GUMI-506662 format. One record per atom (N, C-alpha, C): residue number from 1; residue in one letter; atom name; x, y, z. Coordinates in Angstrom, 3 decimals. Layout:
+-----+--------+-------+----------+----------+----------+
| num | residu | atome |       c1 |       c2 |       c3 |
+-----+--------+-------+----------+----------+----------+
| NUM |      A |    CA |        X |        Y |        Z |
...
+-----+--------+-------+----------+----------+----------+
This chain:
+-----+--------+-------+----------+----------+----------+
| num | residu | atome |       c1 |       c2 |       c3 |
+-----+--------+-------+----------+----------+----------+
|   1 |      M |     N |    0.836 |   -1.176 |    0.000 |
|   1 |      M |    CA |    0.000 |    0.000 |    0.000 |
|   1 |      M |     C |    0.887 |    1.247 |    0.000 |
|   2 |      D |     N |    0.506 |    2.232 |   -0.795 |
|   2 |      D |    CA |    1.201 |    3.512 |   -0.809 |
|   2 |      D |     C |    0.445 |    4.505 |    0.065 |
|   3 |      V |     N |    1.177 |    5.282 |    0.829 |
|   3 |      V |    CA |    0.580 |    6.288 |    1.702 |
|   3 |      V |     C |    1.080 |    7.658 |    1.250 |
|   4 |      Y |     N |    0.152 |    8.591 |    1.095 |
|   4 |      Y |    CA |    0.485 |    9.937 |    0.630 |
|   4 |      Y |     C |    0.103 |   10.976 |    1.670 |
|   5 |      F |     N |    0.980 |   11.956 |    1.855 |
|   5 |      F |    CA |    0.652 |   13.136 |    2.651 |
|   5 |      F |     C |    0.066 |   14.178 |    1.708 |
|   6 |      F |     N |   -0.991 |   14.846 |    2.149 |
|   6 |      F |    CA |   -1.631 |   15.884 |    1.348 |
|   6 |      F |     C |   -2.073 |   17.023 |    2.246 |
|   7 |      S |     N |   -1.868 |   18.238 |    1.800 |
|   7 |      S |    CA |   -2.366 |   19.413 |    2.502 |
|   7 |      S |     C |   -3.003 |   20.350 |    1.487 |
|   8 |      E |     N |   -4.146 |   20.898 |    1.816 |
|   8 |      E |    CA |   -4.774 |   21.908 |    0.958 |
|   8 |      E |     C |   -3.994 |   23.222 |    0.982 |
|   9 |      Q |     N |   -3.071 |   23.369 |    1.912 |
|   9 |      Q |    CA |   -2.258 |   24.575 |    2.040 |
|   9 |      Q |     C |   -3.141 |   25.818 |    2.194 |
|  10 |      S |     N |   -3.999 |   25.778 |    3.177 |
|  10 |      S |    CA |   -4.967 |   26.867 |    3.361 |
|  10 |      S |     C |   -4.340 |   28.109 |    3.993 |
|  11 |      H |     N |   -4.951 |   29.228 |    3.729 |
|  11 |      H |    CA |   -4.598 |   30.486 |    4.391 |
|  11 |      H |     C |   -5.664 |   30.734 |    5.457 |
|  12 |      Y |     N |   -5.657 |   29.864 |    6.478 |
|  12 |      Y |    CA |   -6.720 |   29.869 |    7.485 |
|  12 |      Y |     C |   -6.802 |   31.142 |    8.322 |
|  13 |      P |     N |   -5.725 |   31.949 |    8.488 |
|  13 |      P |    CA |   -5.903 |   33.181 |    9.263 |
|  13 |      P |     C |   -6.938 |   34.133 |    8.648 |
|  14 |      A |     N |   -7.168 |   34.043 |    7.348 |
|  14 |      A |    CA |   -8.138 |   34.925 |    6.691 |
|  14 |      A |     C |   -9.577 |   34.501 |    6.955 |
|  15 |      W |     N |   -9.778 |   33.286 |    7.390 |
|  15 |      W |    CA |  -11.141 |   32.772 |    7.554 |
|  15 |      W |     C |  -11.944 |   33.573 |    8.574 |
|  16 |      D |     N |  -11.291 |   34.002 |    9.648 |
|  16 |      D |    CA |  -11.997 |   34.735 |   10.700 |
|  16 |      D |     C |  -12.456 |   36.122 |   10.252 |
|  17 |      K |     N |  -11.884 |   36.630 |    9.160 |
|  17 |      K |    CA |  -12.191 |   37.978 |    8.692 |
|  17 |      K |     C |  -13.296 |   38.001 |    7.646 |
|  18 |      F |     N |  -13.874 |   36.853 |    7.364 |
|  18 |      F |    CA |  -14.825 |   36.779 |    6.259 |
|  18 |      F |     C |  -16.064 |   36.010 |    6.668 |
|  19 |      D |     N |  -17.212 |   36.489 |    6.218 |
|  19 |      D |    CA |  -18.482 |   35.869 |    6.584 |
|  19 |      D |     C |  -19.081 |   34.981 |    5.503 |
|  20 |      G |     N |  -18.552 |   35.027 |    4.296 |
|  20 |      G |    CA |  -19.137 |   34.279 |    3.178 |
|  20 |      G |     C |  -18.582 |   32.874 |    3.043 |
|  21 |      M |     N |  -18.811 |   32.302 |    1.869 |
|  21 |      M |    CA |  -18.312 |   30.962 |    1.563 |
|  21 |      M |     C |  -16.785 |   30.990 |    1.458 |
|  22 |      L |     N |  -16.110 |   30.064 |    2.099 |
|  22 |      L |    CA |  -14.649 |   30.078 |    2.127 |
|  22 |      L |     C |  -14.017 |   29.707 |    0.794 |
|  23 |      R |     N |  -14.617 |   28.824 |    0.036 |
|  23 |      R |    CA |  -14.001 |   28.363 |   -1.210 |
|  23 |      R |     C |  -14.267 |   29.358 |   -2.335 |
|  24 |      G |     N |  -13.261 |   30.162 |   -2.642 |
|  24 |      G |    CA |  -13.327 |   30.997 |   -3.822 |
|  24 |      G |     C |  -13.900 |   32.390 |   -3.661 |
|  25 |      D |     N |  -14.297 |   32.789 |   -2.463 |
|  25 |      D |    CA |  -14.963 |   34.082 |   -2.331 |
|  25 |      D |     C |  -14.249 |   35.089 |   -1.434 |
|  26 |      I |     N |  -13.130 |   34.767 |   -0.867 |
|  26 |      I |    CA |  -12.482 |   35.686 |    0.068 |
|  26 |      I |     C |  -11.614 |   36.676 |   -0.705 |
|  27 |      P |     N |  -11.883 |   37.984 |   -0.578 |
|  27 |      P |    CA |  -11.075 |   38.988 |   -1.283 |
|  27 |      P |     C |   -9.623 |   38.977 |   -0.806 |
|  28 |      N |     N |   -8.713 |   39.352 |   -1.699 |
|  28 |      N |    CA |   -7.285 |   39.367 |   -1.377 |
|  28 |      N |     C |   -6.949 |   40.277 |   -0.204 |
|  29 |      K |     N |   -7.764 |   41.300 |    0.032 |
|  29 |      K |    CA |   -7.465 |   42.225 |    1.131 |
|  29 |      K |     C |   -7.419 |   41.516 |    2.484 |
|  30 |      H |     N |   -8.000 |   40.331 |    2.567 |
|  30 |      H |    CA |   -7.985 |   39.572 |    3.818 |
|  30 |      H |     C |   -6.722 |   38.710 |    3.957 |
|  31 |      G |     N |   -5.921 |   38.647 |    2.916 |
|  31 |      G |    CA |   -4.679 |   37.873 |    2.969 |
|  31 |      G |     C |   -3.537 |   38.717 |    3.508 |
|  32 |      D |     N |   -2.673 |   38.115 |    4.254 |
|  32 |      D |    CA |   -1.507 |   38.793 |    4.819 |
|  32 |      D |     C |   -0.260 |   38.172 |    4.193 |
|  33 |      P |     N |    0.539 |   38.959 |    3.439 |
|  33 |      P |    CA |    1.717 |   38.396 |    2.762 |
|  33 |      P |     C |    2.705 |   37.719 |    3.712 |
|  34 |      D |     N |    2.892 |   38.298 |    4.899 |
|  34 |      D |    CA |    3.820 |   37.687 |    5.857 |
|  34 |      D |     C |    3.294 |   36.344 |    6.350 |
|  35 |      K |     N |    1.995 |   36.283 |    6.637 |
|  35 |      K |    CA |    1.405 |   35.013 |    7.064 |
|  35 |      K |     C |    1.414 |   34.001 |    5.921 |
|  36 |      S |     N |    1.171 |   34.480 |    4.699 |
|  36 |      S |    CA |    1.216 |   33.579 |    3.539 |
|  36 |      S |     C |    2.595 |   32.955 |    3.391 |
|  37 |      S |     N |    3.632 |   33.769 |    3.507 |
|  37 |      S |    CA |    5.002 |   33.262 |    3.404 |
|  37 |      S |     C |    5.284 |   32.234 |    4.494 |
|  38 |      Y |     N |    4.904 |   32.571 |    5.722 |
|  38 |      Y |    CA |    5.106 |   31.658 |    6.844 |
|  38 |      Y |     C |    4.381 |   30.336 |    6.610 |
|  39 |      L |     N |    3.114 |   30.423 |    6.191 |
|  39 |      L |    CA |    2.314 |   29.216 |    5.977 |
|  39 |      L |     C |    2.853 |   28.372 |    4.829 |
|  40 |      L |     N |    3.152 |   29.010 |    3.694 |
|  40 |      L |    CA |    3.637 |   28.247 |    2.538 |
|  40 |      L |     C |    4.936 |   27.518 |    2.858 |
|  41 |      N |     N |    5.853 |   28.192 |    3.539 |
|  41 |      N |    CA |    7.099 |   27.528 |    3.924 |
|  41 |      N |     C |    6.847 |   26.422 |    4.936 |
|  42 |      G |     N |    5.897 |   26.631 |    5.832 |
|  42 |      G |    CA |    5.534 |   25.587 |    6.791 |
|  42 |      G |     C |    4.954 |   24.359 |    6.109 |
|  43 |      Y |     N |    4.115 |   24.571 |    5.097 |
|  43 |      Y |    CA |    3.549 |   23.433 |    4.362 |
|  43 |      Y |     C |    4.649 |   22.667 |    3.625 |
|  44 |      L |     N |    5.621 |   23.381 |    3.062 |
|  44 |      L |    CA |    6.744 |   22.693 |    2.412 |
|  44 |      L |     C |    7.539 |   21.884 |    3.432 |
|  45 |      D |     N |    7.702 |   22.426 |    4.638 |
|  45 |      D |    CA |    8.380 |   21.679 |    5.708 |
|  45 |      D |     C |    7.623 |   20.394 |    6.041 |
|  46 |      L |     N |    6.289 |   20.467 |    6.053 |
|  46 |      L |    CA |    5.487 |   19.267 |    6.335 |
|  46 |      L |     C |    5.674 |   18.206 |    5.254 |
|  47 |      Y |     N |    5.709 |   18.630 |    3.996 |
|  47 |      Y |    CA |    5.958 |   17.672 |    2.913 |
|  47 |      Y |     C |    7.349 |   17.044 |    3.060 |
|  48 |      Q |     N |    8.325 |   17.850 |    3.443 |
|  48 |      Q |    CA |    9.674 |   17.324 |    3.639 |
|  48 |      Q |     C |    9.698 |   16.325 |    4.793 |
|  49 |      L |     N |    8.993 |   16.616 |    5.862 |
|  49 |      L |    CA |    8.894 |   15.688 |    6.989 |
|  49 |      L |     C |    8.205 |   14.393 |    6.564 |
|  50 |      A |     N |    7.151 |   14.514 |    5.770 |
|  50 |      A |    CA |    6.462 |   13.315 |    5.269 |
|  50 |      A |     C |    7.437 |   12.422 |    4.511 |
|  51 |      D |     N |    8.278 |   13.026 |    3.688 |
|  51 |      D |    CA |    9.293 |   12.263 |    2.956 |
|  51 |      D |     C |   10.247 |   11.567 |    3.924 |
|  52 |      E |     N |   10.670 |   12.279 |    4.947 |
|  52 |      E |    CA |   11.628 |   11.724 |    5.907 |
|  52 |      E |     C |   11.066 |   10.540 |    6.679 |
|  53 |      V |     N |    9.743 |   10.505 |    6.893 |
|  53 |      V |    CA |    9.144 |    9.388 |    7.631 |
|  53 |      V |     C |    8.602 |    8.302 |    6.702 |
|  54 |      G |     N |    8.877 |    8.422 |    5.410 |
|  54 |      G |    CA |    8.523 |    7.355 |    4.475 |
|  54 |      G |     C |    7.208 |    7.506 |    3.733 |
|  55 |      M |     N |    6.599 |    8.675 |    3.810 |
|  55 |      M |    CA |    5.348 |    8.897 |    3.082 |
|  55 |      M |     C |    5.634 |    9.511 |    1.712 |
|  56 |      N |     N |    4.691 |    9.355 |    0.799 |
|  56 |      N |    CA |    4.742 |   10.025 |   -0.492 |
|  56 |      N |     C |    4.023 |   11.362 |   -0.370 |
|  57 |      C |     N |    4.090 |   12.180 |   -1.407 |
|  57 |      C |    CA |    3.509 |   13.517 |   -1.358 |
|  57 |      C |     C |    2.556 |   13.740 |   -2.524 |
|  58 |      M |     N |    1.383 |   14.313 |   -2.232 |
|  58 |      M |    CA |    0.405 |   14.631 |   -3.262 |
|  58 |      M |     C |    0.027 |   16.100 |   -3.164 |
|  59 |      V |     N |   -0.028 |   16.780 |   -4.308 |
|  59 |      V |    CA |   -0.462 |   18.176 |   -4.346 |
|  59 |      V |     C |   -1.562 |   18.351 |   -5.391 |
|  60 |      N |     N |   -2.385 |   19.377 |   -5.171 |
|  60 |      N |    CA |   -3.388 |   19.765 |   -6.151 |
|  60 |      N |     C |   -3.336 |   21.280 |   -6.290 |
|  61 |      E |     N |   -4.253 |   21.846 |   -7.040 |
|  61 |      E |    CA |   -4.281 |   23.298 |   -7.170 |
|  61 |      E |     C |   -5.719 |   23.802 |   -7.178 |
|  62 |      H |     N |   -5.874 |   25.011 |   -6.677 |
|  62 |      H |    CA |   -7.136 |   25.744 |   -6.750 |
|  62 |      H |     C |   -6.768 |   27.199 |   -6.977 |
|  63 |      H |     N |   -7.715 |   27.976 |   -7.396 |
|  63 |      H |    CA |   -7.434 |   29.383 |   -7.686 |
|  63 |      H |     C |   -8.415 |   30.276 |   -6.941 |
|  64 |      I |     N |   -7.896 |   31.388 |   -6.431 |
|  64 |      I |    CA |   -8.685 |   32.358 |   -5.688 |
|  64 |      I |     C |   -9.410 |   31.686 |   -4.523 |
|  65 |      A |     N |   -8.681 |   30.944 |   -3.739 |
|  65 |      A |    CA |   -9.302 |   30.241 |   -2.619 |
|  65 |      A |     C |   -8.387 |   30.278 |   -1.400 |
|  66 |      S |     N |   -8.917 |   30.765 |   -0.293 |
|  66 |      S |    CA |   -8.114 |   30.756 |    0.933 |
|  66 |      S |     C |   -8.026 |   29.354 |    1.519 |
|  67 |      T |     N |   -8.814 |   28.433 |    0.975 |
|  67 |      T |    CA |   -8.745 |   27.051 |    1.438 |
|  67 |      T |     C |   -7.629 |   26.282 |    0.749 |
|  68 |      C |     N |   -7.019 |   26.860 |   -0.284 |
|  68 |      C |    CA |   -5.890 |   26.227 |   -0.979 |
|  68 |      C |     C |   -5.065 |   27.311 |   -1.656 |
|  69 |      M |     N |   -3.876 |   27.598 |   -1.117 |
|  69 |      M |    CA |   -3.018 |   28.636 |   -1.697 |
|  69 |      M |     C |   -2.190 |   28.133 |   -2.868 |
|  70 |      N |     N |   -2.217 |   26.846 |   -3.143 |
|  70 |      N |    CA |   -1.405 |   26.309 |   -4.232 |
|  70 |      N |     C |   -2.093 |   26.575 |   -5.568 |
|  71 |      V |     N |   -1.529 |   27.465 |   -6.374 |
|  71 |      V |    CA |   -2.134 |   27.827 |   -7.656 |
|  71 |      V |     C |   -1.489 |   27.116 |   -8.841 |
|  72 |      S |     N |   -0.424 |   26.353 |   -8.592 |
|  72 |      S |    CA |    0.257 |   25.658 |   -9.682 |
|  72 |      S |     C |    0.860 |   24.359 |   -9.165 |
|  73 |      I |     N |    0.344 |   23.262 |   -9.671 |
|  73 |      I |    CA |    0.871 |   21.961 |   -9.257 |
|  73 |      I |     C |    2.353 |   21.837 |   -9.590 |
|  74 |      T |     N |    2.731 |   22.223 |  -10.808 |
|  74 |      T |    CA |    4.130 |   22.029 |  -11.212 |
|  74 |      T |     C |    5.081 |   22.931 |  -10.437 |
|  75 |      L |     N |    4.627 |   24.102 |  -10.027 |
|  75 |      L |    CA |    5.475 |   24.981 |   -9.225 |
|  75 |      L |     C |    5.803 |   24.328 |   -7.887 |
|  76 |      T |     N |    4.773 |   23.846 |   -7.199 |
|  76 |      T |    CA |    4.991 |   23.184 |   -5.912 |
|  76 |      T |     C |    5.759 |   21.883 |   -6.077 |
|  77 |      L |     N |    5.417 |   21.103 |   -7.103 |
|  77 |      L |    CA |    6.133 |   19.843 |   -7.328 |
|  77 |      L |     C |    7.613 |   20.071 |   -7.606 |
|  78 |      S |     N |    7.950 |   21.166 |   -8.287 |
|  78 |      S |    CA |    9.367 |   21.418 |   -8.574 |
|  78 |      S |     C |   10.144 |   21.683 |   -7.289 |
|  79 |      V |     N |    9.520 |   22.394 |   -6.344 |
|  79 |      V |    CA |   10.170 |   22.607 |   -5.045 |
|  79 |      V |     C |   10.295 |   21.278 |   -4.307 |
|  80 |      L |     N |    9.207 |   20.496 |   -4.288 |
|  80 |      L |    CA |    9.241 |   19.200 |   -3.597 |
|  80 |      L |     C |   10.239 |   18.246 |   -4.235 |
|  81 |      A |     N |   10.375 |   18.312 |   -5.551 |
|  81 |      A |    CA |   11.344 |   17.452 |   -6.235 |
|  81 |      A |     C |   12.758 |   17.731 |   -5.734 |
|  82 |      R |     N |   13.009 |   18.975 |   -5.380 |
|  82 |      R |    CA |   14.339 |   19.375 |   -4.924 |
|  82 |      R |     C |   14.564 |   19.091 |   -3.442 |
|  83 |      I |     N |   13.518 |   19.242 |   -2.605 |
|  83 |      I |    CA |   13.735 |   19.134 |   -1.153 |
|  83 |      I |     C |   13.418 |   17.755 |   -0.591 |
|  84 |      T |     N |   12.803 |   16.881 |   -1.384 |
|  84 |      T |    CA |   12.537 |   15.517 |   -0.912 |
|  84 |      T |     C |   13.541 |   14.565 |   -1.538 |
|  85 |      K |     N |   13.670 |   13.397 |   -0.940 |
|  85 |      K |    CA |   14.682 |   12.435 |   -1.408 |
|  85 |      K |     C |   14.084 |   11.151 |   -1.971 |
|  86 |      K |     N |   13.049 |   10.607 |   -1.315 |
|  86 |      K |    CA |   12.538 |    9.281 |   -1.693 |
|  86 |      K |     C |   11.069 |    9.270 |   -2.097 |
|  87 |      A |     N |   10.305 |   10.231 |   -1.658 |
|  87 |      A |    CA |    8.849 |   10.216 |   -1.847 |
|  87 |      A |     C |    8.461 |   10.238 |   -3.320 |
|  88 |      R |     N |    7.436 |    9.451 |   -3.662 |
|  88 |      R |    CA |    6.777 |    9.613 |   -4.956 |
|  88 |      R |     C |    6.042 |   10.942 |   -4.884 |
|  89 |      L |     N |    6.047 |   11.686 |   -5.966 |
|  89 |      L |    CA |    5.398 |   12.992 |   -6.011 |
|  89 |      L |     C |    4.216 |   12.915 |   -6.964 |
|  90 |      L |     N |    3.026 |   13.103 |   -6.431 |
|  90 |      L |    CA |    1.808 |   12.995 |   -7.228 |
|  90 |      L |     C |    1.162 |   14.361 |   -7.398 |
|  91 |      G |     N |    1.052 |   14.788 |   -8.638 |
|  91 |      G |    CA |    0.297 |   15.989 |   -8.976 |
|  91 |      G |     C |   -1.067 |   15.545 |   -9.462 |
|  92 |      L |     N |   -2.106 |   15.859 |   -8.716 |
|  92 |      L |    CA |   -3.437 |   15.347 |   -9.034 |
|  92 |      L |     C |   -4.395 |   16.498 |   -9.314 |
|  93 |      G |     N |   -5.007 |   16.472 |  -10.474 |
|  93 |      G |    CA |   -6.015 |   17.467 |  -10.800 |
|  93 |      G |     C |   -5.519 |   18.627 |  -11.630 |
|  94 |      S |     N |   -4.418 |   18.457 |  -12.324 |
|  94 |      S |    CA |   -3.949 |   19.513 |  -13.216 |
|  94 |      S |     C |   -4.909 |   19.621 |  -14.401 |
|  95 |      I |     N |   -5.510 |   20.779 |  -14.549 |
|  95 |      I |    CA |   -6.509 |   20.968 |  -15.601 |
|  95 |      I |     C |   -5.803 |   21.295 |  -16.906 |
|  96 |      I |     N |   -5.785 |   20.335 |  -17.809 |
|  96 |      I |    CA |   -5.076 |   20.524 |  -19.071 |
|  96 |      I |     C |   -5.987 |   21.064 |  -20.172 |
|  97 |      T |     N |   -7.291 |   20.872 |  -20.029 |
|  97 |      T |    CA |   -8.209 |   21.250 |  -21.106 |
|  97 |      T |     C |   -8.315 |   22.753 |  -21.320 |
|  98 |      N |     N |   -8.007 |   23.548 |  -20.304 |
|  98 |      N |    CA |   -8.093 |   24.999 |  -20.484 |
|  98 |      N |     C |   -6.726 |   25.667 |  -20.622 |
|  99 |      R |     N |   -5.692 |   24.890 |  -20.787 |
|  99 |      R |    CA |   -4.353 |   25.446 |  -20.983 |
|  99 |      R |     C |   -4.130 |   25.690 |  -22.474 |
| 100 |      P |     N |   -3.601 |   26.848 |  -22.836 |
| 100 |      P |    CA |   -3.429 |   27.154 |  -24.258 |
| 100 |      P |     C |   -2.357 |   26.310 |  -24.944 |
| 101 |      D |     N |   -1.421 |   25.764 |  -24.167 |
| 101 |      D |    CA |   -0.319 |   25.024 |  -24.779 |
| 101 |      D |     C |   -0.053 |   23.734 |  -24.002 |
| 102 |      P |     N |   -0.719 |   22.626 |  -24.382 |
| 102 |      P |    CA |   -0.519 |   21.367 |  -23.659 |
| 102 |      P |     C |    0.913 |   20.854 |  -23.729 |
| 103 |      V |     N |    1.653 |   21.226 |  -24.766 |
| 103 |      V |    CA |    3.056 |   20.803 |  -24.855 |
| 103 |      V |     C |    3.855 |   21.440 |  -23.720 |
| 104 |      R |     N |    3.563 |   22.679 |  -23.407 |
| 104 |      R |    CA |    4.260 |   23.349 |  -22.303 |
| 104 |      R |     C |    3.966 |   22.649 |  -20.979 |
| 105 |      V |     N |    2.715 |   22.253 |  -20.777 |
| 105 |      V |    CA |    2.354 |   21.514 |  -19.563 |
| 105 |      V |     C |    3.186 |   20.236 |  -19.477 |
| 106 |      A |     N |    3.282 |   19.510 |  -20.584 |
| 106 |      A |    CA |    4.081 |   18.279 |  -20.616 |
| 106 |      A |     C |    5.545 |   18.580 |  -20.322 |
| 107 |      E |     N |    6.061 |   19.677 |  -20.860 |
| 107 |      E |    CA |    7.454 |   20.053 |  -20.600 |
| 107 |      E |     C |    7.676 |   20.348 |  -19.119 |
| 108 |      E |     N |    6.734 |   21.059 |  -18.501 |
| 108 |      E |    CA |    6.871 |   21.375 |  -17.076 |
| 108 |      E |     C |    6.923 |   20.105 |  -16.238 |
| 109 |      Y |     N |    6.033 |   19.164 |  -16.539 |
| 109 |      Y |    CA |    6.047 |   17.894 |  -15.806 |
| 109 |      Y |     C |    7.333 |   17.113 |  -16.078 |
| 110 |      A |     N |    7.834 |   17.175 |  -17.298 |
| 110 |      A |    CA |    9.080 |   16.470 |  -17.630 |
| 110 |      A |     C |   10.254 |   17.033 |  -16.831 |
| 111 |      V |     N |   10.287 |   18.351 |  -16.655 |
| 111 |      V |    CA |   11.362 |   18.962 |  -15.865 |
| 111 |      V |     C |   11.255 |   18.535 |  -14.403 |
| 112 |      V |     N |   10.039 |   18.540 |  -13.857 |
| 112 |      V |    CA |    9.844 |   18.084 |  -12.473 |
| 112 |      V |     C |   10.301 |   16.637 |  -12.333 |
| 113 |      D |     N |    9.929 |   15.795 |  -13.279 |
| 113 |      D |    CA |   10.327 |   14.385 |  -13.233 |
| 113 |      D |     C |   11.844 |   14.250 |  -13.282 |
| 114 |      S |     N |   12.482 |   15.084 |  -14.086 |
| 114 |      S |    CA |   13.946 |   15.048 |  -14.181 |
| 114 |      S |     C |   14.598 |   15.493 |  -12.872 |
| 115 |      I |     N |   14.119 |   16.594 |  -12.293 |
| 115 |      I |    CA |   14.671 |   17.075 |  -11.020 |
| 115 |      I |     C |   14.509 |   16.019 |   -9.932 |
| 116 |      S |     N |   13.364 |   15.332 |   -9.939 |
| 116 |      S |    CA |   13.079 |   14.351 |   -8.882 |
| 116 |      S |     C |   13.776 |   13.016 |   -9.096 |
| 117 |      G |     N |   14.402 |   12.827 |  -10.236 |
| 117 |      G |    CA |   15.030 |   11.537 |  -10.518 |
| 117 |      G |     C |   14.014 |   10.464 |  -10.866 |
| 118 |      G |     N |   12.900 |   10.867 |  -11.484 |
| 118 |      G |    CA |   11.904 |    9.890 |  -11.923 |
| 118 |      G |     C |   10.859 |    9.522 |  -10.888 |
| 119 |      R |     N |   10.624 |   10.405 |   -9.909 |
| 119 |      R |    CA |    9.657 |   10.091 |   -8.842 |
| 119 |      R |     C |    8.280 |   10.701 |   -9.075 |
| 120 |      L |     N |    8.016 |   11.243 |  -10.251 |
| 120 |      L |    CA |    6.762 |   11.954 |  -10.499 |
| 120 |      L |     C |    5.659 |   11.036 |  -11.000 |
| 121 |      D |     N |    4.473 |   11.213 |  -10.432 |
| 121 |      D |    CA |    3.228 |   10.628 |  -10.939 |
| 121 |      D |     C |    2.283 |   11.797 |  -11.157 |
| 122 |      M |     N |    1.387 |   11.679 |  -12.138 |
| 122 |      M |    CA |    0.496 |   12.804 |  -12.391 |
| 122 |      M |     C |   -0.885 |   12.350 |  -12.805 |
| 123 |      G |     N |   -1.865 |   13.184 |  -12.488 |
| 123 |      G |    CA |   -3.242 |   12.946 |  -12.899 |
| 123 |      G |     C |   -3.792 |   14.206 |  -13.530 |
| 124 |      L |     N |   -4.252 |   14.102 |  -14.757 |
| 124 |      L |    CA |   -4.765 |   15.256 |  -15.495 |
| 124 |      L |     C |   -6.283 |   15.207 |  -15.556 |
| 125 |      V |     N |   -6.911 |   16.373 |  -15.583 |
| 125 |      V |    CA |   -8.360 |   16.452 |  -15.786 |
| 125 |      V |     C |   -8.640 |   17.420 |  -16.912 |
+-----+--------+-------+----------+----------+----------+
């Protein structure tokens, strides 16, 4: 059995400042750049810890959502490819149908796979 660590990478400090639906409706004015930096680096540390204890890593992406700050699967995977050693890296939910250049998407994944030494798995929608 394969076990994967996953985090939505939320910007939860903004939740208390907003009364509406959390997924996709929180204005940027509620985001704090310093807290975002702290949180994003903390989430990367968690993925690195998951690798150290023998877990694999899975990332997804959402846009304009305080419930998920990850806006690019390949961006996060490229960092994880560099800071992890053994974990399989799964990018799940990369939307290819609305990308203007699918070859570029394939190139980005190929670079991540190369950096990781062949540890990349991917799921496209």
